[in-house]
C-alpha positions in Angstrom: -35.2 0.1 18.1 -35.7 2.9 15.6 -32.9 4.9 17.2 -30.6 1.9 17.0 -31.3 1.7 13.2 -30.6 5.3 12.8 -27.2 5.0 14.5 -26.3 2.1 12.2 -27.3 4.2 9.2 -25.2 7.1 10.4 -22.3 4.7 11.0 -22.5 3.2 7.5 -22.7 6.7 6.0 -19.6 7.7 7.9 -17.8 4.6 6.8 -18.5 5.2 3.1 -15.5 7.4 2.3 -12.9 5.2 4.2 -14.4 2.1 2.6 -13.9 3.3 -1.0 -10.6 4.9 -0.3 -9.5 1.6 1.2 -10.6 -0.3 -1.8 -8.7 2.2 -4.0 -5.5 1.6 -1.9 -6.0 -2.1 -2.1 -6.2 -2.1 -5.9 -3.2 0.3 -6.1 -1.1 -2.0 -3.8 -2.2 -5.0 -5.9 -1.0 -3.3 -9.1 2.2 -2.3 -7.4 2.8 -5.9 -6.3 2.0 -7.2 -9.8 4.3 -4.7 -11.5 7.1 -5.4 -9.0 6.7 -9.0 -9.5 7.2 -8.5 -13.2 10.3 -6.4 -12.4 11.6 -9.2 -10.2 11.1 -11.8 -12.9 13.0 -9.7 -15.4 15.9 -9.1 -12.9 16.2 -12.7 -12.3 16.3 -13.6 -16.0 19.2 -11.2 -16.7 22.4 -12.8 -17.5 25.3 -12.0 -15.2 28.0 -12.9 -17.7 30.5 -10.2 -18.5 29.2 -7.9 -15.7 31.7 -6.1 -13.5 31.6 -7.1 -9.8 30.3 -3.7 -8.8 27.4 -3.9 -11.2 26.7 -7.4 -10.1 26.5 -6.3 -6.5 24.1 -3.5 -7.5 22.0 -6.0 -9.4 21.8 -8.3 -6.4 20.7 -5.5 -4.3 18.0 -4.5 -6.8 16.8 -8.2 -6.8 16.6 -8.2 -3.1 14.8 -4.9 -2.7 12.3 -5.6 -5.5 11.5 -9.0 -4.0 10.9 -7.4 -0.5 8.8 -4.6 -2.0 6.7 -7.2 -4.0 6.0 -9.2 -0.9 5.2 -6.2 1.3 2.9 -4.7 -1.4 1.0 -8.1 -1.7 0.6 -8.3 2.1 -0.7 -4.8 2.3 -3.1 -5.5 -0.6 -4.5 -8.5 1.2 -5.0 -6.7 4.5 -6.6 -3.7 2.7 -9.0 -6.0 0.9 -9.8 -7.5 4.4 -10.4 -4.0 5.9 -12.6 -3.1 2.9 -14.8 -6.2 3.5 -15.1 -5.3 7.2 -15.9 -1.7 6.3 -18.5 -2.9 3.9 -20.2 -4.8 6.7 -20.3 -1.7 8.9 -17.4 -2.8 11.2 -15.1 -0.1 12.3 -11.4 -1.1 11.6 -8.4 -0.2 13.7 -6.1 2.5 12.2 -2.9 0.6 12.7 -2.8 -0.9 9.2 -3.0 2.6 7.7 -0.2 3.8 10.0 1.9 0.9 8.9 1.1 1.6 5.2 2.1 5.3 5.7 5.5 4.3 7.2 6.0 1.8 4.4 5.2 4.3 1.7 7.4 7.0 3.3 10.3 4.5 3.2 9.4 3.5 -0.4 9.5 7.1 -1.5 12.8 7.7 0.3 14.3 4.7 -1.5 13.2 6.2 -4.7 14.7 9.5 -3.8 18.0 8.0 -2.8 18.2 6.0 -6.0 17.5 9.2 -8.0 14.2 8.2 -9.4 12.0 11.1 -8.6 9.2 9.8 -10.8 8.7 6.9 -8.3 7.9 9.4 -5.5 4.6 10.8 -6.6 2.3 7.7 -6.5 3.6 6.6 -3.0 2.9 10.2 -1.8 -0.7 10.0 -3.2 -1.1 6.6 -1.3 0.2 8.5 1.8 -2.4 11.2 1.4 -5.2 8.6 1.0 -3.9 6.7 4.1 -3.8 10.0 6.2 -7.3 10.9 5.0 -8.7 7.4 6.1 -7.0 7.8 9.5 -8.6 11.1 10.0 -12.0 9.8 8.9 -11.8 6.8 11.2 -10.6 9.1 14.0 -13.9 11.1 13.8 -15.9 7.9 14.5 -14.8 7.3 18.1 
């Protein structure tokens, strides 16, 4: 009985770092979703009168991409908050969400690079480093 309690205590101690990093990622994704939502609202309120067709096409693409990123960041935030609650209870979570977040963040950073916004690359790369660290920490448990 006492040995089983010690194993649970060790497991909870090992889950401390991934738990707080997951909470940090969830808060960052929530902020990204909110700021992207504000950007989407601003884009939809812009008037399209007197705009050249090429610029109108670029505006439409920006609206679509911003809407997609807003939805995906909100989904990741909800899933990360769910993982945080599981880790807080001492339940080991699968690493698939963190792999998916890593792929999404790489695509987000690539989108920023292709649009010429190098400032939009640094925070996604920090998120990527957090996700990799969590994947490595969860890999040590099994």
